[in-house]
Residue, then its C-alpha position, 0 to 999 in steps of 0.5 A: m254127257s251124263t251116264a245112267a246110274p248102274l242097274p243095282a243103284r236104280v233098283l235100290a232107288l226104286l225100292n227106297a221109293l216104294r218104302p212107306a213114309p213114317q206117319a207123324v201121328n202118335a198112338r193116341e191119335r191112331l186109337r182115336v181114328v180106330l175107335g171112330a171108324g168102328i163106332g161110325l160104321l156100327l151106328a151107320g149100319l144099325l140105323s140103316r137097318s132100322v129104316m131100310p127094307a130087310m132085303l137090302p144090305w145094311l152097309v155098302a163096302p165103299l163106306g169102309a173107305s169113307a170111314v178111313l177118310v172121315f175119321g182118319v183125315p177129317a181135314s182132308p177136302l176128300a173127306q168133307p160131308w159133300a164129298v162123302v155124300g155127293g161123291n158116293t151117291v153120284s158115283a152109284l148113280v153113274g154105275i147104275a146108269c152105265m149098267k142099264l144103258l151100255p150094251l157091253a161086257p161087265l169089264p168095259t162097263a166097270a171101267i167106263a163107269v168108274a171113269l165117268a164117276i170120277g169126271l162127274m165128281f170133279l165137275l160137282r166138286c165132290l171128289h171122294p175116292p170111295g166113290g169110284a168103288a161105289s160106281l164099280l160096285m153097282v156094275l159088279t153086282a149088276t144093280h139096275d134099281w135107281s133107288f139103290a143109290l139112295e138106300p143104302v148108298a146115300l143113307n149110309s153116307v149121311l149117317l156116317v157123316l153125322a157120326g163123324m161130326a159128332y165124334n170128331t168134334a167130341t175128340g177135338r177135331r174140326y169136322p166139317h173142316a171149312q175149305l177156306a178161300p185165301t185171305p190177306s195175311q194179317g199183321a206185319q211179318l218178321a221179314p219180307p214174307r218168303f211166300g204169300d197167298a199169290e205165291l202159294d196159289a201159283v205153286l199149287a197151280r203148277y203142282n196141278q194135282v189133287l192135294d189131300v190137305p186143305r189150302d188154309d191148313l197147308a198155308e198155316l203149316l208152312h208159316e209155322a215151319e218158317l216161324l220155327s225155323y226163325r226161332n231155331r236160328l235165333r236161339g241163344l241170341r238176346c235183345a242186347d246182341i242185335m239191338s240198335a244203340p244208341v237210340i235217338t230219343v225225344e222228351f215229352g216237351t220236344p217240339l213237333a217240328e224238332a221230332w219230325a226233323l229227327l225222323q226225316q234226318h235219320r230215316i227212322k219210323a219211331l222215336p222213344v219218348v223218355d224222361r230225364v233218367r231215360r225211362i220210357v214214357g211213350i213212343v211217337t211214330r210217323a203214323d202219329f204225325i200223319r194221323t194228327a195232321a189228317g184228322e178226319q180228312r185226307e185231302g191236303l195232307a201235306g199242308r195240314l202236316q206243315t201247319l201241325l209242325k209250325a209252332s204257334p206264336t201265342t202262349h195258348s194253341a188249339k193244336p198239339e205243339v209238343v211230342g207228349q200231345i200226340m205220342s202213344r202212351q202204351v209202349r211194349v218194351a223188352s229187357a236186354d236179356r230177353p231171348i230174341a226168339e220170344l219176340v218173333p211172334l210180336f213182329s210176325a203177328t201183332g204188327h210191331h215194327h220196333i220195340p224199345i229195349v230196357g236195361e237196369q232200372a227200366r232205362l232205355v238202352g236200345i231199340l229192336t226193329q224188324s231190320d235188326l231181326v232180318k240182319a240177325l237171320s242173314t248172319h246166323d244161318 
């Protein structure tokens, strides 16, 4: 049976939980946010004053909170234009409606107004925290005029968003920040991916809370952290340390049937093509065979492949006969002394499955595959 922690330890744990987390932004970014919020509110107020009747306030208080989001976290789903304009305006309308229709004291009316505003913002996909303040403001100021939701609330919000678009773009921040839907991962991965779109969506569904980070940014940050972890774990390793050697190779004139047999026998996906001094002249893969055999049609592929591999009895043939006729001539290679960490992006983003490794005088000395990287990662934790 487990025992509860002593009271002092629980108090200390509570105090630690209340401690504010450090902010991972530098002084330059903080200054950018401060200036942006000030400029944005100033412009919104001046422009609102120039078009609104004199008896109306130039700015409503919730706009200050909106400015924090628009300029401080412009990528947040809560700070996007529709969230700002829709959230503030809809919430103001809810507050006015509650003030006009509910025969209650101000306190319960305020509570109901804010709750209904949050529910409606969820429904309209414009959740914006200052919207709750906009609804509350309508009740506390006993506002009954429907037009107040348009002037100044909606007008202020639109002007602030326009200022945010101009300022954030000018200072290198994307705004609006499109809330992208999941897209299939592009390119091959360094190893079987630790998570994909389906896993991320499942975790977010289980988390079941509003996340103040765009989904695409979250996925990108997690993948970058994973990639950095790979690089750190592979630091100090060179290609020569983990490459596969010796390498099974073929030459330009190797018959297709012989090359295909080597691929099958050794259960590999590619064969470097070398000259007589083992310099790379190309690479032939299973995909090269399949593509050449299939041509424009996929029907009867097995039969077409057998026909391709069968040597022609005549001295002249209309079909390829040797490796050099189907190989890829553009081959990315790496030197034996190159750090493994530099090759991680090639495997994770560009679709490479194997990279020939060359030594002195550009001669082939090994080959680096995804399996070699996976093995290195598992043995260098």
